[in-house]
N, C-alpha and C positions, 0 to 999 in steps of 0.2 A: 931413695928410698929414705923417709923421714925417723924422725927417732921414736922408738920402741916407748908404749905410751903405758900408764897404769892401768892395771887392770882391774879397778874399781868397777867395773859392771861386770865382773865374772860371778857367774850364777856353777854353783857344784850340782852334777847331778849323781845320783846313789850305786851305789852300788848293784842295788836294784833294779835300778831303768833298764827297761826292755831295750832288747838289741832294735839301733839305729835302723834293720834294715825293715823294720816294720813303718820305718817311716815319723813324722812331727806332726805335730798339729801347729803349728806356726805359720804365721799372716807378715812376720816376717822378713819381708827380701834380703838376705846377704847374712843371719842369724848360724853361730856358726855351732853345732855338735861336738864332739870328741867323747867318746868313749871307748873305755880299756874292762878288763876284767876285774877293775880294782872300783870300779866309776870316772865320775867324766866329769867335762862342766859346760858351757852355755855363753856364746859370748857375742853380743849385735856384733854388724861388722864398721867399726872406728877405725880410723888412717891412723897406719904405724906401729898398733896392736900388736900382741905374739901370744900362742897360748905354744905350751911346750910338752912333748912328752918326752918318757926317759924313768932309766932304774932309783933315782933318787930322786925322795921327796926330803924337804919341801923346796931344792932348787927347778922342778917341774910344776907346772899347773895338773899332769895327769902320770899316773904311774902306770907303766910299763916293762914288766919280766923286773920284777921286784927283787926274785932270787935265782934271776938266773945273770951272773958277772959278765955274760957274750952281749948283752944289751947296753948299752952308752948310757952313763949316766940321763946326759941332755940326749937323747937321739932324735926325736924333728921336732921341726919351729911349724908354727904354720903365724904367717902374717897377712896383715889386711892392708895391700896397697894397690893402686889403680880399679878402685871400683869390683879388686876380688880377692878369694884367700887365697895364699900361696902358700906348698909345702916345700921342705926344705929338708933334707939330709946333713942331720950334724952330727951323728954316729956313723960307729964305722962297720956295720954290718947294713949293708944294702936294701930298701927299702922296695919292698916288691906289691906292685899297683894290678890292678886287673887285667888280665891278657897280659903279654911281655915286659906292659913297661913294672921297668926297676930307674930307682932314685939311685946316684953312687954316693958317698961324703963329698960334702959340699961343691956336687955338682947345682947344674942352674936348676931354679925354686920351679916347680912344677902347677898352672894354675888348675883350680879346683872347679869343678860348671857345678850347679846347684841339683841338688841329689845322695845319694849316698854312695860311702867310696870305701869300701877297705882296705886298710893296711894292713901288710904284711911284712914282720921281719922274725924269720928263719934264721935260729942258730945253733940246732945238729937236726938231726937226722930223725930225732924224736921230739921234739923243740920248734913252733912258732906262736907268735906275738901276734895278739891281731889289737889293732887301732881302727875304731869304726870311726867314719866322720861323716857328717850329712851336714852342706848349706842350702840350708831353708829357702827353696824358691818363691816364696812368700800367699802361694797357692791354700795351704795349710790342709792340703790332700795325702800328702805324703807321694812316696814315690810309686811307682807303679809297675809290678811286679816287671821281674829281674827274665822270666821266662812265658810264652806269652802262653801256657796253656788251660785248661780249662782247673779255678780252684774249685774249692770244697764250699760254696757259700761265704766265703770272705771267713770260713774258717778254717784253722789247724787241725789236723788228726790225731786223735791219741793213740803216744809209744810208749810201750813199756819199757823199764830203766835195759833191758835187754834187745831191744826192739832200736831205741834209739843210736847204742852205742857202736850197732850194727849197721845199721842206713849212712849214718855220721862218715863210718869209716870205709866204706862203700863210695861216698859222693867225696870223699875228701877234693878229690881236683875242682869238683861245682862250685864248691866252697873256696876254696883260695882263688878263684874266681879267673879258671885257664884257661886261655885262650879256645882250645878244642880238647874239654875234656872227656876224660873215657872213666866208668865207674873201676873202683878197683877192685879185680877178681876175687873169687870166693876165699882162694890158698892165703893171698897177701894181707887182707881183711883180718881170718885167722891170724894170720903168725904173729901182727900187729897188736890183735887184743889181749892174745897170753901172756905180752909184757904188761900192756893197760888196767886189764882186771883179771889180778892172779886169781881170784876166788874163783873163779869161773874155769871150765875148763874147756877153751874153744876148739872148734877145730872146722874143716871145711867146709863137712856135712851141716853141723850148727850152726854154720854161719850163714849156709845155700836154706836152710828150714826157716832159718830169723824172718829174712828179707824174705822170701818167696811168699812166706805169711801174710806179710804188710802186704805184696802186692797183688795177692787175690781178696785180702781184706778189701783195701781200695779198690779194684776192679769189681768186687758185687756192690758196692755200695755209687757204682755209674762212674766211677774214672776210666775216660777211654786208652786202652792204646800198651793193654797192661798184662794183654793176651798174646797166643800165639798167634791164635787163628786173625787177630786182628793186625795186629803187625804184616804178616805174610811169612815165607822162609826168602832165605837165610833172617834165623833169627839173630845170631848174635847177642849185641848187649844189650837192642835194644830197648828190651822191656827192664833191664833195668836203669839205661839212661834213661826209658819213661818217666819210670817211679822215682828218679831222683829227680826228676821237673816238675811232677806234681808236688814234692813235697817241699822243693824248694820254692816256685811260685806261691803256696798255699803257709808260706813263714811257717809248715813243722818243722822245718831245718834250719840255722841262721849259721853266718859263720861262726857268731859267737860260742857254740856248738863243738865246736875245734879243741876246746878249751877238755874235754868231757876227755881227750886221745892224750891232752899229755899226758906222761908214763911220772916224770917227776914229781907234778904236782902235789 
């Protein structure tokens, strides 16, 4: 490993920066983007340079979990060496990557490929912190959709605040990039939202009406696979699965939306 370089080329990303799941228009291969709830940074590839994230400013460049003592002060390190960015866990809690990949405390660094990588720090049953990472491939085109379903002419679908809460809660395993995701049940979503949104009376039937309303509205706009007649029997979770796939493919819901479910924020 080479000596850590100064970060004179570090550029800050504002808290208003759009989710990196939408891609970045960057034509410089290897440029690193790191984003959390409070903003982020951008840095070109430079041997030996490190970008850190964690709970304590100014010890890290990207603040994550600033109000959560279960997040380490310096929880993760991104370092550029041997032509790639490498992610290392310097914190106590595991770093969860897409699928079943986890980085443990001081385990071997993990090489990042070009494109989008969400990293999750789960500190309790009700708190999960997200660090979005994007490594430019130099095309300037951004990432291809995670799911191969049709999108609405590249546009996102409009959702009311209640609809957004209900579908994000339903889609948690997908937004967490679990290997074999299944949508949450209406009962589980209602129980969660009663803690998250205490101003509303969330029930199983209310969650069903809202999620079904979104599905029927998108179906009426031409999105396929959202009616029982299209998927056949047994229906099971296929309608909700297809709805979540469409909402993620159209970037209507993205991993940072999980912050909506943080009852402690």
